Steps between C-alpha positions, in 0.01 A plus 500: 500500500598152612662419832761228526576329828781254551474279806822327599507183709818352644650179629838425652700181470819399674718197427753322723756252374559339164218434253478126560519483878396848602164655568331835494215697649241703312276769647237726347415847619147405608650250745297209361833333425748582772839333474347200323772250430590382149774276362615325185426158647138596569477656155606178326342236727133455409427330832648770723241766584668629815632818335389731223670549164493754216268286283243477779516876551454562126204258500345686792536833320351357180205333674407795719526758223308287250219434750470872572510592130246229410266631768532845345432367148191310616372792708535737203282254309246500786585139586619547858677188628416339831837328507801466270781253563811530285780247537825600335785257449847599387728235353874519563710291262856414596737396221876489456488863387324604822151564635229679305130565537320312223131465584226713647162341560190679629190305595205729563184383673210732551168507675325768299122457529408740218753366246483224241801283421560698179486830689744373763743371236476833317579688823803279566626559143451877538680500836808349333527830311462725807654333806827688559688216671389247238607736222840553665560127550359352179791588265747332737349153464523256211162352589199682647176313562184659637197284569171583664194337648174661603356338814133496587 
């Protein structure tokens, strides 16, 4: 007999004003983000890092989940990592027909003393088939690029 558990996590967002000049606040139930401000201008201006935006939040979810899942893959293969750093980037493209998410890039770096480069690359490839956030996001992007580097 198998047991199924569903764990729900929640976030709240509010918005004030029109899309172009307004702003919103996003909070997550853990309190890590608490009324963090976001706006369209910050979303579209590459230089403005004063507020968060949906793409940054998606990138954070992708990076954190992939790092956790990669650690699990490596550990199952008895290649316990000392450190994994995953940088996720989400590309927002704005055209006349509106904004859309086009690119997802993951750059994985690992300090895994017991692993060879081939073993690390194999673990990254396997993790692309098991990471739940990556699997949920991947079909929504036209371009997905995952690269990896084993550090010594």
